[in-house]
NUNU-126862 format. One record per atom (N, C-alpha, C): z, x, y. Coordinates in steps of 0.1 Angstrom, whole numbers, plus 5000, padded with zeros to 4 digits. Last residue first. Example, Ala and Ser with C-alpha at 12.3 -4.5 7.8 and 13.67 -1.06 7.14 Angstrom:
507151284978;507151374989;507951295000;507851324943;507851234955;507851324967;
! end
This chain:
845027962215;843928042218;842427962215;847227692225;846827822217;845527822222;848027352221;848127452229;847527582219;847127012225;847327132218;847527242229;847526642226;847526762233;847926872227;845826412206;846926482211;846726602217;843726252198;843626332212;845226382215;843626182173;844326092179;844326122195;842826432162;842026322158;842526202170;845026612166;843726622174;842826492173;846826522143;847026522161;846126532168;845226552122;845326452126;845926412139;845326862125;843926772125;844126632127;848026912123;847426922133;846026872133;848926662099;849126772105;848726812122;849026482076;847726482082;847926612092;852526322091;851026342081;849826382087;855226502096;853626462106;852526462096;858026392086;857026462083;855526422091;861126422101;860026332098;858826432095;864726402100;863726482097;862426392094;867626402105;866726302110;865426392111;869526552092;869226442088;868326352093;870126892079;869626802090;869226652082;871127052059;871926942066;871326852076;869327162040;870227252050;871027152060;867826972030;868627052021;869527132032;866326892051;867226832049;868426882037;864427152053;865527082064;866726992059;863327132027;864327242033;865127202045;861926902033;863026902020;863827022024;860226992052;861226882052;862226872043;858727182037;859527212049;860327112051;857627012018;858627122014;859327172025;856026852033;856926802025;857726912021;854027042044;854826992053;856126932044;852727122017;853227222028;854427142035;851626872014;852426922003;853127062013;850026822039;851126762034;851926792024;849327182051;848627042045;850026992041;850527352069;849027372065;848227222062;852627112084;852027262081;850827282077;855426992106;854026992099;853727142096;858126752115;857726902114;856226892103;860626662139;859026662133;858726782128;863926562143;862926692140;861526622135;866426512163;865326442154;864326582153;869626642155;868426642163;867526562156;872026682142;871726552146;870426522154;872526952139;872126892128;871626752132;870727162165;871727072161;871526972152;868927462159;869027352163;870527262160;869527752158;868727702168;868827542173;870527782131;871027862145;870427812156;869227622114;870527602117;871227672129;866427722118;866827602122;868427572125;866628022105;866427972121;866927832125;867327902079;867927982086;867927972100;865127742071;866527682070;867427762079;862527892076;862927792086;864527742084;861428162069;862628162080;863228032082;859128042056;860228142048;861728182056;857727902074;858427832062;859627902056;858127992107;857327992094;858427942084;858227792133;859327882127;858727892111;857527752166;857027802153;858027862147;857627432182;858027592180;857727612167;855127222201;855827272190;856427402192;853927202229;855527172225;856127212214;851227082212;851927112227;853427092224;850327182182;850727092189;851427102202;848327462181;849427412176;849527282184;846327762175;846327632178;847627542174;846728022170;845328012172;845327852176;849228042168;848928102180;847528062179;849627962142;850227872149;849627942164;848428172128;847828032126;848427952139;850228382132;848928402135;848228262137;852728252116;852328312132;851028292138;852028002095;852328152096;851928142115;853527672098;852627762095;852627912098;855427512109;855927582095;854827682091;856327402138;855127422130;855627532120;858427132149;858327232143;857027262133;859526942176;858426952167;858527102165;862526782184;861826892183;860626882174;863826542208;863426572195;862626712199;864126352232;865126402225;864826432208;862126272251;862126452249;863326472237;859826102258;861226042251;861326202244;857726002272;858726092276;860226082271;855625852267;856725792274;857825882276;854026082254;853826022264;854525912273;855626112231;855626232241;855026152252;855725862216;857025932225;856726052235;852925862209;853425742224;855025792226;852726082194;851826072206;852525992217;854025952173;854726072179;854026092192;852425732165;853725702171;854425802179;850025882158;850125802168;851625762177;850925992136;850626112147;850625992159;853725912116;852325862122;852125932135;855926042094;855426012109;854025992109;858225952073;856825992073;856325952086;861526012067;860425922074;859326032073;864425962059;863226022054;862125962057;867626012074;866125932075;865426032067;870825912062;869725992062;868525952061;
! end
């Protein structure tokens, strides 16, 4: 089981090199997600996370997760690991860190 802290630079490199075998999950509420999120991230609010991830994603899939702040992100990652996902990485600094390194975003 990998318990990783993801650096936004590494994630950005993976995206730019076209390594698509991973999913980015934004666990903030839908309204916040709609106003801006990492390009390609899917919205699964924290309350629905375990159930929706189990029905939508393969357990071996590499997942990057971020929330409002690092504590929120860590809680989401723990929920995913507890649900049986073995490759979960926490995006430290979330959306703000992503924007700082010039990562692509979508939203209003």
